[in-house]
VOLOKOL-905184 format. One line per 4 residues: number of its first residue (from 0); for each residue x, y, z of N, C-alpha, C. Coordinates in steps of 0.001 Angstrom, whole numbers, plus 500000, padded with zeros to 6 digits. Layout:
% residues N
NUM	X/Y/Z/X/Y/Z/X/Y/Z ~ ...;
This chain:
% residues 105
0	453063/706472/532714/452568/705378/533524/453421/705242/534784 ~ 452909/704568/535773/453639/704368/537031/454929/703586/536812 ~ 454882/702572/535951/456069/701747/535720/457209/702581/535159 ~ 456925/703448/534217/457969/704287/533628/458499/705275/534659;
4	457623/705874/535414/458045/706842/536423/458861/706200/537534 ~ 458649/704934/537804/459373/704242/538870/460655/703575/538387 ~ 460860/703536/537079/462033/702888/536522/463220/703837/536552 ~ 464346/703310/536988/465581/704094/537006/466294/703899/535664;
8	466549/704982/534975/467230/704941/533688/468638/705490/533845 ~ 469565/704948/533072/470926/705457/533032/471252/705790/531589 ~ 471698/706988/531342/472093/707392/530000/473527/706940/529757 ~ 473737/706283/528621/475067/705791/528269/475580/706555/527064;
12	476855/706826/527066/477474/707488/525922/478681/706667/525505 ~ 478730/706301/524239/479853/705511/523748/479712/704053/524122 ~ 480833/703337/524055/480864/701916/524392/480845/701767/525911 ~ 480023/700842/526391/479910/700641/527832/479686/699172/528145;
16	480490/698631/529060/480261/697273/529552/479125/697343/530564 ~ 478115/696508/530371/476979/696456/531285/477268/695448/532401 ~ 477559/694230/532020/477987/693151/532914/478916/692272/532092 ~ 479569/691302/532739/480416/690382/531982/479615/689766/530845;
20	480122/689889/529633/479482/689285/528470/478419/690122/527794 ~ 478115/691305/528332/477109/692175/527708/477645/693599/527670 ~ 477753/694133/526456/478253/695494/526269/477364/696244/525295 ~ 477304/697537/525477/476630/698424/524537/477724/699071/523696;
24	477557/699037/522369/478544/699617/521459/477915/700750/520663 ~ 478646/701836/520570/478197/702998/519800/478363/702694/518314 ~ 477270/702753/517571/477294/702467/516132/476516/703564/515391 ~ 477087/704752/515323/476378/705872/514704/476218/705693/513198;
28	475401/706514/512630/475155/706500/511190/473674/706615/510927 ~ 472926/705619/511393/471472/705702/511276/470989/706914/512072 ~ 471507/707022/513287/471298/708203/514111/472601/708463/514858 ~ 472762/709661/515356/474024/710060/515973/474379/709207/517182;
32	473428/708921/518026/473700/708186/519261/473347/706721/519207 ~ 473178/706175/518021/472755/704771/517878/473690/703837/518621 ~ 473117/702856/519288/473888/701848/519994/473299/700477/519714 ~ 474139/699474/519819/473703/698094/519725/474233/697347/520927;
36	473772/696124/521113/474154/695334/522276/474922/694094/521822 ~ 476140/693950/522347/476963/692775/522067/476808/691804/523230 ~ 476362/690579/522907/476177/689538/523907/477141/688408/523579 ~ 478001/688094/524531/478934/686991/524346/478305/685754/524972;
40	477620/684979/524135/476899/683789/524589/477884/682642/524792 ~ 477356/681519/525179/478203/680373/525503/479053/679906/524323 ~ 478467/679870/523135/479205/679332/521983/479498/680358/520897 ~ 478899/681531/520965/479164/682552/519953/478778/683925/520478;
44	479188/684933/519731/478788/686300/520064/477640/686710/519151 ~ 476711/687465/519708/475594/688014/518943/475579/689525/519154 ~ 475342/690247/518088/475242/691691/518177/473834/692089/517769 ~ 473087/692641/518712/471733/693123/518436/471901/694509/517838;
48	471803/694591/516515/472216/695777/515774/471165/696873/515692 ~ 469930/696537/515955/468856/697522/515857/468843/698129/514459 ~ 468662/699429/514353/468526/700072/513043/469849/700303/512318 ~ 470965/699992/512946/472249/700129/512252/472324/699158/511083;
52	471761/697974/511255/471703/696963/510190/470230/696642/509964 ~ 469734/696965/508786/468314/696737/508502/468016/695268/508230 ~ 468818/694637/507368/468582/693264/506917/469883/692475/506960 ~ 469793/691154/507095/470990/690313/507063/471824/690601/505820;
56	471169/690754/504687/471892/690918/503423/472723/692203/503373 ~ 472428/693156/504232/473203/694401/504250/474673/694147/504561 ~ 474956/693173/505421/476343/692854/505771/476947/691796/504862 ~ 476138/691169/504030/476631/690138/503116/477262/690732/501869;
60	476999/691988/501596/477524/692666/500406/478878/693312/500722 ~ 479674/693514/499684/480935/694240/499824/480949/695360/498803 ~ 480954/696597/499251/480883/697039/500641/479497/696774/501212 ~ 479373/696831/502542/478053/696608/503152/477070/697682/502694;
64	475795/697355/502778/474752/698256/502285/474049/698917/503472 ~ 474116/700236/503554/473402/700913/504642/471898/700859/504406 ~ 471145/701037/505480/469696/701118/505357/469315/702392/504617 ~ 468041/702541/504349/467563/703687/503570/467539/704985/504374;
68	467579/704882/505698/467498/706071/506540/468768/706181/507372 ~ 469453/707302/507247/470668/707540/508028/470922/709042/508095 ~ 471634/709445/509141/471974/710867/509284/473395/711158/508815 ~ 474251/710133/508778/475634/710332/508348/476112/709064/507646;
72	476281/709153/506334/476641/707980/505546/478030/707458/505901 ~ 478979/708339/506152/480333/707883/506522/480305/707117/507838 ~ 479595/707661/508830/479463/706952/510103/478760/705617/509913 ~ 477788/705596/509046/477042/704372/508787/477971/703283/508250;
76	478765/703619/507239/479711/702639/506685/480721/702200/507732 ~ 481238/703123/508528/482206/702771/509573/481585/701829/510599 ~ 480349/702087/510968/479666/701219/511929/479418/699834/511351 ~ 479025/699762/510082/478811/698460/509444/480111/697659/509401;
80	481218/698311/509100/482517/697627/509086/482914/697204/510493 ~ 482631/698041/511467/482926/697683/512858/482142/696430/513252 ~ 480879/696397/512909/480041/695245/513243/480571/693986/512567 ~ 480972/694106/511319/481566/692961/510618/482777/692424/511360;
84	483558/693322/511940/484790/692932/512621/484599/692333/514006 ~ 483397/692306/514512/483148/691785/515858/483243/690268/515951 ~ 483131/689589/514820/483099/688130/514854/481829/687613/515502 ~ 480752/688355/515324/479477/688029/515951/478400/687851/514893;
88	477373/687133/515251/476174/687088/514419/475470/688420/514646 ~ 475291/689189/513587/474616/690481/513697/473128/690284/513457 ~ 472327/690667/514434/470880/690536/514315/470309/691880/513882 ~ 469809/691961/512649/469299/693220/512119/467965/693611/512741;
92	467669/694889/512628/466471/695421/513250/465185/695225/512474 ~ 465272/694911/511167/464051/694875/510355/463936/693642/509469 ~ 464649/692583/509795/464624/691400/508941/463823/690280/509613 ~ 462712/689868/509010/461931/688787/509617/462696/687466/509689;
96	463795/687331/508940/464604/686112/508994/465228/685899/510372 ~ 465260/686937/511201/465752/686791/512571/464975/685697/513288 ~ 463714/685543/512939/462854/684571/513603/462929/683179/512987 ~ 463808/682978/512000/463981/681657/511413/464644/680677/512379;
100	465361/681221/513357/466016/680388/514371/465345/680627/515723 ~ 465227/679579/516500/464646/679713/517835/465655/680262/518840 ~ 466944/679923/518621/467976/680278/519586/469212/680785/518861 ~ 469779/681837/519376/471095/682321/518966/471974/682180/520195;
104	472823/681177/520210/473648/680943/521394/475081/680970/520993;
């Protein structure tokens, strides 16, 4: 489509600060180049985890529970532990409970 052809894309590798308060973090495991977005909101941090975290309950268990699809289980566990250590609300990629709240601030 014209919109896609006119859009400028930048490929990111690893952790990258986008702007103040917004960073992309490398969280491999589900896929090799998987990334999530850390947003430092006014009152809390939120991590948009995408497929790295399938459901909220995945991070509630000890050890955390990886999703059913992954390319590297060790990377997956390391990424889940990294996400736990962010001090952020992790928003999973496949949990309808994400919509239980109107705002994550």
